[in-house]
KOLLUMZA-30347 format. One record per residue (C-alpha): x, y, z. Coordinates in pm, whole numbers, padded with zeros to 5 digits, always signed. Layout:
XYZ ...
// end
This chain:
-00930-03952-04341 -01024-04115-04671 -01093-03766-04811 -00784-03605-04658 -00510-03787-04853 -00637-03727-05209 -00737-03367-05135 -00400-03289-04977 -00219-03464-05263 -00409-03259-05521 -00324-02934-05340 +00044-03024-05295 +00083-03152-05652 -00048-02818-05786 +00225-02638-05592 +00506-02867-05711 +00390-02960-06063 +00745-03043-06175 +00971-03349-06160 +01240-03386-05897 +01302-03530-05554 +01086-03477-05246 +01176-03531-04881 +00864-03584-04672 +00947-03494-04311 +00720-03670-04062 +00589-03887-04343 +00383-04124-04126 +00263-04402-04353 +00380-04215-04664 +00029-04202-04810 +00025-03832-04889 +00364-03834-05065 +00281-04152-05254 -00037-03986-05382 +00157-03670-05480 +00409-03884-05673 +00118-04038-05866 +00006-03687-05965 +00345-03535-06059 +00533-03711-06338 +00899-03766-06258 +00869-03687-05886 +01035-03929-05641 +00971-03926-05266 +01175-04026-04962 +01039-04005-04608 +01179-03952-04261 +00996-03976-03931 +01071-04016-03562 +00829-04311-03549 +00851-04605-03788 +00522-04741-03912 +00493-05109-03997 +00407-05016-04353 +00509-04709-04547 +00407-04630-04905 +00741-04459-04979 +01103-04540-04885 +01145-04419-04528 +01396-04403-04246 +01378-04287-03887 +01570-03988-03756 +01622-03810-03424 +01364-03537-03482 +01629-03266-03500 +01889-03319-03774 +01797-03458-04116 +02032-03745-04210 +02112-03597-04553 +02376-03372-04705 +02312-03009-04794 +02091-02957-05101 +02004-03329-05125 +01642-03281-05238 +01459-03050-05473 +01171-03008-05229 +01108-03066-04860 +00750-03126-04746 +00596-03087-04400 +00234-03202-04382 +00084-03115-04042 +00418-03184-03872 +00567-02860-03744 +00305-02803-03475 +00409-03139-03326 +00762-03018-03256 +00892-02808-02968 +01106-02603-03212 +00954-02567-03560 +01219-02313-03657 +01496-02572-03607 +01325-02812-03849 +01267-02532-04097 +01642-02454-04082 +01712-02819-04163 +01466-02805-04453 +01638-02490-04582 +01970-02674-04563 +01865-02984-04761 +01624-02822-05011 +01751-02707-05349 +01433-02554-05488 +01166-02513-05226 +00989-02605-04906 +00621-02691-04887 +00432-02659-04561 +00076-02766-04487 -00001-02662-04132 -00233-02452-03919 -00296-02089-03838 -00393-02006-03482 -00514-01650-03439 -00741-01685-03134 -00829-01897-02832 -01115-02046-03031 -00873-02151-03308 -00649-02310-03044 -00936-02511-02897 -01061-02634-03233 -00710-02729-03346 -00645-02917-03020 -00958-03127-03067 -00873-03197-03432 -00517-03291-03338 -00622-03516-03052 -00880-03702-03259 -00648-03745-03558 -00320-03825-03384 -00366-03963-03034 -00452-04315-03158 -00114-04327-03338 +00090-04231-03031 +00201-03902-03186 +00333-03634-02949 +00083-03351-02906 +00252-03032-02781 -00018-02820-02953 +00243-02575-03078 +00030-02370-03316 +00163-02049-03468 -00011-01734-03585 +00035-01598-03935 +00272-01339-03789 +00492-01612-03636 +00503-01810-03962 +00598-01502-04165 +00870-01406-03914 +01022-01756-03936 +01023-01750-04317 +01185-01406-04318 +01450-01515-04067 +01542-01808-04294 +01553-01598-04611 +01246-01765-04759 +00954-01610-04942 +00613-01757-05024 +00564-01803-05399 +00232-01986-05365 +00001-01964-05065 -00349-02097-05010 -00591-02117-04720 -00866-02274-04928 -00781-02642-04928 -01132-02797-04910 -01013-03072-04675 -01356-03128-04526 -01703-03175-04671 -01882-02842-04711 -02099-02891-04404 -01791-02907-04174 -01584-02629-04334 -01723-02342-04123 -01601-02512-03804 -01289-02705-03907 -01143-02520-04201 -01212-02148-04221 -00878-01980-04159 -00724-02278-03974 -00523-02442-04254 -00270-02319-04507 -00042-02462-04772 +00261-02263-04883 +00550-02311-05123 +00857-02125-05004 +01165-02047-05208 +01483-01856-05128 +01412-01482-05126 +01602-01278-05383 
// end
């Protein structure tokens, strides 16, 4: 976990790299967004989550897990970091992100293309989230499902990466190869 936050923040900061406002959906303790803010001059972060942590590194409020408590086009960017696979309806949350985002949506999540991928992702999810009481529906999508959702919402990837280097090199063949992606989506022309 000590490696995860700075590596994720570096990857996300490269995809934003411009000042503005960021809504972190499912922000947890706010550590990732706080680290991104340190890397992007002029970026301000606000978090929402269904569970309130005792301490959060960014301003945060709870919400019902369905409707974001903000007006249309309230934020420049909306960020989901390993959140959408914890929801029963990722498309509904993506619609909300589309509604409140002015410039783009960033998603760090998983790709599940096989039974093996599903098993590995379930173990990773259980180890990383069960101690925090996070709901684990194991709702992993394939690349085809992600692309269909983006198309349905009129979004197009402008930056996409599956090489995030989240784990030390010795663990990458098992826990990283093809399982993670980070994308910046913007309205399609």
